[in-house]
C-alpha positions as CSV (number, residue, x, y, z in Angstrom):
1,X,-12.5,14.8,-10.1
2,X,-13.9,13.4,-13.3
3,X,-17.0,11.4,-12.5
4,X,-16.8,7.6,-13.8
5,X,-20.0,6.8,-16.0
6,X,-21.1,3.1,-15.7
7,X,-22.2,2.0,-19.1
8,X,-24.8,-1.1,-18.5
9,X,-25.8,-3.7,-21.1
10,X,-29.6,-3.6,-21.3
11,X,-31.0,-6.9,-21.8
12,X,-34.1,-6.1,-24.2
13,X,-35.1,-9.9,-25.1
14,X,-36.5,-11.7,-22.2
15,X,-38.6,-14.4,-23.8
16,X,-41.5,-15.9,-21.4
17,X,-41.2,-19.5,-20.4
18,X,-44.6,-20.2,-21.8
19,X,-43.9,-18.9,-25.1
20,X,-40.4,-20.6,-25.4
21,X,-42.2,-24.0,-26.6
22,X,-44.0,-22.5,-29.6
23,X,-40.4,-21.1,-31.1
24,X,-38.2,-23.4,-33.3
25,X,-35.0,-24.4,-32.6
26,X,-33.3,-22.2,-35.0
27,X,-35.2,-19.4,-33.5
28,X,-33.9,-20.6,-29.9
29,X,-30.5,-20.8,-31.0
30,X,-30.5,-17.3,-32.6
31,X,-31.9,-15.9,-29.3
32,X,-29.2,-17.8,-27.3
33,X,-26.3,-16.5,-29.5
34,X,-27.6,-12.9,-28.9
35,X,-27.6,-13.5,-25.3
36,X,-23.9,-14.9,-25.5
37,X,-23.1,-12.0,-27.2
38,X,-24.4,-9.6,-24.7
39,X,-22.9,-11.7,-21.9
40,X,-19.5,-11.7,-23.8
41,X,-19.6,-7.9,-23.9
42,X,-20.5,-7.6,-19.9
43,X,-17.5,-10.3,-19.4
44,X,-15.2,-7.8,-21.2
45,X,-16.8,-4.9,-18.9
46,X,-16.3,-6.9,-15.9
47,X,-12.9,-7.8,-16.7
48,X,-11.8,-4.4,-17.4
49,X,-13.4,-2.7,-14.6
50,X,-12.0,-5.2,-12.2
51,X,-8.5,-4.5,-13.6
52,X,-8.9,-0.7,-13.2
53,X,-10.1,-1.2,-9.6
54,X,-7.4,-3.1,-9.0
55,X,-5.1,-0.6,-10.3
56,X,-6.8,2.1,-8.1
57,X,-6.4,-0.1,-4.9
58,X,-2.7,-0.6,-5.8
59,X,-2.5,3.4,-6.1
60,X,-4.4,3.9,-3.0
61,X,-2.2,1.5,-1.1
62,X,0.9,3.2,-2.7
63,X,-0.3,6.4,-1.7
64,X,-1.2,5.4,1.9
65,X,2.1,4.2,2.6
66,X,3.5,7.5,1.4
67,X,1.5,9.1,3.9
68,X,2.7,6.6,6.4
69,X,6.1,7.3,5.5
70,X,5.6,11.1,5.7
71,X,3.8,10.8,9.2
72,X,7.0,9.3,10.3
73,X,9.2,11.9,9.1
74,X,6.9,14.5,10.6
75,X,7.2,12.9,14.0
76,X,10.9,12.6,13.6
77,X,11.0,16.3,12.7
78,X,8.7,17.2,15.6
79,X,11.0,15.4,18.0
80,X,14.1,17.1,16.7
81,X,12.1,20.7,17.0
82,X,11.4,19.6,20.4
83,X,14.9,18.7,21.0
84,X,16.3,22.0,19.8
85,X,14.0,24.1,21.7
86,X,15.2,22.4,24.9
87,X,18.6,23.1,23.7
88,X,18.1,26.5,22.9
89,X,16.4,27.1,26.5
90,X,19.6,25.4,28.1
91,X,21.8,27.8,26.1
92,X,19.6,30.8,27.3
93,X,20.1,29.6,30.7
94,X,23.8,29.2,30.6
95,X,24.2,32.7,29.0
96,X,22.0,34.3,31.8
97,X,24.4,32.9,34.5
98,X,27.4,33.9,32.3
99,X,25.7,37.4,32.3
100,X,25.4,37.1,35.9
101,X,29.4,36.1,36.2
102,X,30.1,39.1,33.9
103,X,28.1,41.8,36.1
104,X,29.7,40.2,39.2
105,X,33.1,40.4,37.8
106,X,32.5,44.3,36.9
107,X,31.5,44.9,40.2
108,X,34.7,43.4,41.7
109,X,36.4,45.4,38.7
110,X,34.8,48.5,40.1
111,X,35.7,47.8,43.5
112,X,39.4,47.2,42.7
113,X,39.5,50.3,40.6
114,X,38.0,52.2,43.4
115,X,40.4,50.7,46.0
116,X,43.5,51.5,43.6
117,X,42.0,55.2,42.8
118,X,42.2,55.5,46.5
119,X,45.4,53.9,47.2
120,X,47.2,55.9,44.5
121,X,45.3,59.4,45.6
122,X,47.0,59.0,49.1
123,X,50.3,58.1,47.5
124,X,50.4,61.0,45.3
125,X,49.0,63.3,48.1
126,X,51.8,62.5,50.2
127,X,54.1,62.8,47.2
128,X,57.7,63.4,47.6
129,X,57.3,65.2,51.0
130,X,56.5,61.6,52.5
131,X,59.6,60.1,50.6
132,X,61.5,63.0,52.5
133,X,59.6,62.4,55.8
134,X,60.3,58.9,55.2
135,X,63.9,59.3,55.1
136,X,63.9,61.7,58.2
137,X,61.9,59.2,60.0
138,X,63.4,56.2,59.0
139,X,66.3,54.6,61.2
140,X,68.4,54.0,58.0
141,X,68.5,54.6,54.2
142,X,67.4,51.1,53.9
143,X,64.2,51.4,55.7
144,X,63.2,54.4,53.7
145,X,63.8,52.6,50.6
146,X,61.6,49.8,52.0
147,X,58.8,52.0,52.7
148,X,59.0,53.5,49.1
149,X,59.1,49.9,47.4
150,X,56.1,48.7,49.5
151,X,54.1,51.8,48.2
152,X,55.4,50.6,44.7
153,X,54.6,46.9,45.2
154,X,51.2,47.8,46.5
155,X,50.4,49.9,43.4
156,X,51.6,47.2,41.1
157,X,49.6,44.5,42.9
158,X,46.6,46.7,42.5
159,X,47.2,47.2,38.9
160,X,47.9,43.4,38.5
161,X,44.5,42.7,40.3
162,X,42.4,45.1,37.9
163,X,44.2,43.5,34.8
164,X,43.3,39.8,36.1
165,X,39.7,40.9,36.5
166,X,39.9,42.6,33.2
167,X,41.1,39.4,31.5
168,X,38.5,37.2,33.5
169,X,35.6,39.6,32.6
170,X,36.7,39.4,28.9
171,X,36.9,35.7,28.8
172,X,33.2,35.7,30.5
173,X,32.3,38.0,27.5
174,X,33.9,35.8,25.0
175,X,32.1,32.9,26.3
176,X,28.7,34.9,26.5
177,X,29.1,35.7,22.7
178,X,30.1,31.9,21.7
179,X,27.0,30.8,23.5
180,X,24.7,33.5,22.0
181,X,26.3,32.4,18.5
182,X,25.3,28.9,19.4
183,X,21.9,29.5,20.6
184,X,21.2,31.7,17.2
185,X,22.8,28.6,15.3
186,X,20.1,26.4,17.2
187,X,17.4,28.9,16.5
188,X,18.2,28.8,12.9
189,X,18.2,25.3,12.6
190,X,14.9,25.0,14.3
191,X,13.4,27.6,12.0
192,X,14.5,25.4,9.0
193,X,12.9,22.3,10.6
194,X,9.7,23.9,11.2
195,X,9.8,25.3,7.7
196,X,10.5,21.6,6.6
197,X,7.8,20.1,8.6
198,X,5.3,22.8,7.3
199,X,6.1,21.4,3.8
200,X,5.6,17.7,4.9
201,X,2.2,18.8,6.4
202,X,1.2,20.3,3.0
203,X,2.5,17.0,1.0
204,X,0.6,14.9,3.6
205,X,-2.8,17.0,3.3
206,X,-2.3,16.9,-0.6
207,X,-2.0,13.3,-0.8
208,X,-4.7,12.7,1.5
209,X,-7.1,14.4,-0.8
210,X,-5.6,12.3,-3.7
211,X,-6.2,9.2,-1.6
212,X,-9.5,10.1,-1.0
213,X,-10.3,10.8,-4.8
214,X,-8.6,7.4,-5.8
215,X,-10.6,5.5,-3.1
216,X,-13.9,7.0,-4.7
217,X,-12.7,6.0,-8.2
218,X,-11.8,2.3,-6.9
219,X,-15.3,2.2,-5.4
220,X,-16.9,3.5,-8.7
221,X,-15.1,0.6,-10.7
222,X,-16.2,-1.6,-8.2
223,X,-19.6,-0.8,-8.4
224,X,-19.5,-1.3,-12.0
225,X,-18.2,-4.8,-11.5
226,X,-21.1,-5.6,-9.0
227,X,-23.8,-4.0,-11.2
228,X,-22.3,-5.8,-14.6
229,X,-22.1,-9.2,-12.5
230,X,-25.9,-8.9,-11.6
231,X,-26.5,-8.0,-15.1
232,X,-24.7,-11.2,-16.1
233,X,-26.5,-13.1,-13.8
234,X,-29.8,-11.9,-15.3
235,X,-28.7,-13.1,-18.6
236,X,-27.7,-16.5,-17.3
237,X,-31.0,-16.9,-15.7
238,X,-32.5,-16.2,-19.2
239,X,-30.2,-18.3,-21.1
240,X,-31.1,-21.2,-18.6
241,X,-34.8,-20.6,-19.1
242,X,-34.5,-20.9,-22.9
243,X,-32.1,-23.8,-23.0
244,X,-34.2,-26.0,-20.4
245,X,-36.8,-26.0,-23.4
246,X,-34.6,-26.4,-26.2
247,X,-32.7,-29.2,-24.6
248,X,-35.8,-31.2,-24.1
249,X,-35.9,-31.0,-27.9
250,X,-32.3,-31.0,-28.9
251,X,-30.5,-33.6,-26.5
252,X,-26.8,-33.7,-26.8
253,X,-26.4,-37.2,-27.7
254,X,-24.6,-39.3,-30.0
255,X,-20.8,-39.6,-30.4
256,X,-18.3,-38.4,-32.8
257,X,-15.1,-40.2,-34.1
258,X,-11.8,-38.5,-34.1
259,X,-8.8,-40.2,-35.3
260,X,-8.8,-43.6,-33.3
261,X,-10.8,-41.9,-30.6
262,X,-14.6,-41.6,-30.2
263,X,-16.1,-38.8,-28.1
264,X,-19.3,-38.1,-26.6
265,X,-20.8,-35.1,-24.3
266,X,-19.8,-35.5,-20.4
267,X,-23.3,-33.9,-19.8
268,X,-26.3,-33.0,-21.8
269,X,-26.6,-29.7,-20.0
270,X,-26.8,-26.4,-22.1
271,X,-23.8,-24.6,-23.1
272,X,-23.1,-21.6,-20.8
273,X,-19.8,-20.3,-21.8
274,X,-18.2,-21.2,-25.2
275,X,-14.4,-21.8,-25.8
276,X,-12.1,-18.7,-26.2
277,X,-14.8,-16.1,-24.9
278,X,-13.8,-14.0,-22.0
279,X,-15.8,-14.6,-18.4
280,X,-15.7,-12.8,-15.3
281,X,-12.7,-14.9,-14.2
282,X,-10.8,-15.6,-17.7
283,X,-10.1,-13.1,-20.5
284,X,-9.7,-16.1,-22.7
285,X,-11.9,-19.4,-21.8
286,X,-9.8,-22.3,-22.0
287,X,-12.9,-24.9,-22.0
288,X,-16.8,-25.3,-22.4
289,X,-19.0,-24.7,-19.6
290,X,-22.0,-26.9,-19.4
291,X,-25.1,-25.9,-17.3
292,X,-26.4,-28.4,-14.8
293,X,-27.4,-28.9,-10.9
294,X,-25.2,-30.2,-8.2
295,X,-24.9,-33.7,-8.1
296,X,-25.6,-34.4,-11.8
297,X,-23.7,-37.1,-13.4
298,X,-20.4,-36.4,-15.2
299,X,-19.4,-39.1,-17.8
300,X,-16.3,-39.8,-19.3
301,X,-15.8,-38.2,-22.9
302,X,-13.9,-40.9,-24.4
303,X,-11.9,-44.2,-23.1
304,X,-8.8,-43.3,-21.3
305,X,-7.1,-43.5,-17.9
306,X,-7.7,-41.0,-15.0
307,X,-4.4,-39.1,-14.8
308,X,-5.0,-36.8,-11.7
309,X,-8.2,-36.4,-9.2
310,X,-8.1,-33.7,-6.4
311,X,-7.7,-29.6,-6.4
312,X,-9.0,-27.0,-4.1
313,X,-12.6,-26.6,-3.2
314,X,-11.8,-22.7,-3.1
315,X,-9.6,-22.0,-5.8
316,X,-9.3,-22.3,-9.9
317,X,-10.8,-25.5,-11.5
318,X,-12.0,-26.5,-7.8
319,X,-12.3,-30.2,-7.6
320,X,-11.4,-31.8,-10.9
321,X,-10.5,-35.0,-12.7
322,X,-8.1,-35.4,-16.0
323,X,-8.5,-38.5,-18.2
324,X,-5.6,-39.1,-20.6
325,X,-6.7,-40.6,-23.8
326,X,-3.3,-41.2,-25.7
327,X,-1.8,-39.5,-28.5
328,X,-1.3,-36.4,-26.5
329,X,-5.2,-35.8,-25.9
330,X,-6.4,-35.4,-22.4
331,X,-9.9,-33.9,-21.1
332,X,-10.5,-32.2,-17.8
333,X,-13.5,-31.7,-15.8
334,X,-13.8,-28.8,-13.4
335,X,-15.9,-27.6,-10.4
336,X,-16.9,-31.0,-9.4
337,X,-18.4,-31.6,-5.8
338,X,-17.1,-35.3,-5.9
339,X,-15.5,-38.1,-7.9
340,X,-16.3,-41.8,-8.2
341,X,-12.8,-42.8,-9.7
342,X,-9.3,-42.7,-8.6
343,X,-5.8,-41.8,-10.3
344,X,-4.6,-44.7,-12.3
345,X,-8.3,-46.3,-13.3
346,X,-9.1,-47.2,-16.7
347,X,-12.5,-46.0,-17.7
348,X,-14.6,-46.2,-20.6
349,X,-16.7,-43.6,-22.8
350,X,-19.9,-42.8,-20.9
351,X,-18.9,-44.0,-17.5
352,X,-19.7,-42.2,-14.6
353,X,-16.6,-40.3,-13.2
354,X,-17.9,-37.7,-10.6
355,X,-20.6,-35.2,-10.0
356,X,-21.5,-31.7,-11.0
357,X,-20.6,-29.1,-8.3
358,X,-19.8,-25.4,-8.0
359,X,-16.1,-25.5,-6.3
360,X,-13.4,-23.2,-7.2
361,X,-13.9,-20.2,-9.4
362,X,-17.6,-21.1,-10.1
363,X,-19.8,-18.0,-11.4
364,X,-23.2,-18.1,-10.5
365,X,-25.5,-19.2,-12.9
366,X,-29.3,-20.0,-13.5
367,X,-30.6,-20.9,-9.8
368,X,-27.4,-18.8,-8.6
369,X,-25.3,-21.5,-6.8
370,X,-22.5,-21.7,-9.5
371,X,-22.7,-25.2,-10.3
372,X,-21.8,-26.2,-13.6
373,X,-19.1,-28.4,-15.6
374,X,-15.9,-26.8,-17.0
375,X,-15.0,-29.2,-19.7
376,X,-11.5,-29.0,-21.4
377,X,-10.0,-30.8,-24.2
378,X,-6.0,-30.5,-24.5
379,X,-3.4,-31.7,-27.2
380,X,0.0,-31.8,-25.9
381,X,-1.3,-29.7,-22.9
382,X,-2.5,-27.0,-24.8
383,X,-6.4,-26.3,-24.8
384,X,-8.3,-26.6,-27.8
385,X,-11.9,-25.9,-28.8
386,X,-14.0,-29.0,-27.2
387,X,-16.4,-28.8,-30.1
388,X,-14.0,-30.2,-32.3
389,X,-14.1,-33.3,-30.9
390,X,-17.9,-33.4,-29.5
391,X,-20.9,-34.6,-31.6
């Protein structure tokens, strides 16, 4: 089997926290962009390897199902072979019985033939003189005729007995031949079933070998994913260290007017994933991820109405809020740990609406607990780059 080699992204730039303060904002931003680019490459690798691992898993499941089906056919074939074996033994027993009956009939036939031979011998030894003697000793012609008729009838009866025994013997021989033919046919079917089972066993062994190889490949792809995720976390940790310093000198503050609406940042944390880039859970990121800690304040990015609060703590966006700002513009705040508003509430820009968390498909970042804000802006339901609206 061809070995799958893992290509890892080696992060060559790790900046000690003590030296970060001495660097300019431009230099920090350049380093951040390099790390973002490396992380994007890792994200693509994670997505590709995860897909390949899933394909290998599906292939392994398909092969395992085929093996299970083969095993069912093999068991059925073994049962047929066993049944045929029993039938063959039964036929052989019946053939043995018929053989004994034939031997018995042959013995009876020999006795009848001997008996007839002895009788005929006596008749012919007496010959015609007996016929004359019968006439002399008989009281009448009719009595002599009766004695002669008796001898003829006796001879005829013996011949009839011999014919009947021969008929029964021939019938038994025919039955034996038919049974032998049936037995041979069963033996032939049994042989074919044994050949069929042998072929099934070979298929099963081949598929077992293939299944083993596929599972090895699946495990290798899964290892690539796990190793890449660890490297992804290392990059995130470095991003966190750099942005912690940069954030203190480059606070995400102020506001921006877009049409009739004014927007500001929902949280001042560092950006950890931009719009449109691949992430370990999305091939195309539909929002901007902002770093922070569980419990950090999440603010309304603009005036609006709460159109949704809810979600799942273990799936997708996790717990999230949607605000309707009018004119088809909505904002979404994902992976929250809690809400301070309810559906139908009217909120103002900068008003507290919830708290940062790591619910849903949050990927570990910085401290490793995955806490961050997934922030989306949608126009008529379609996600757009939030930086269009943010200052």
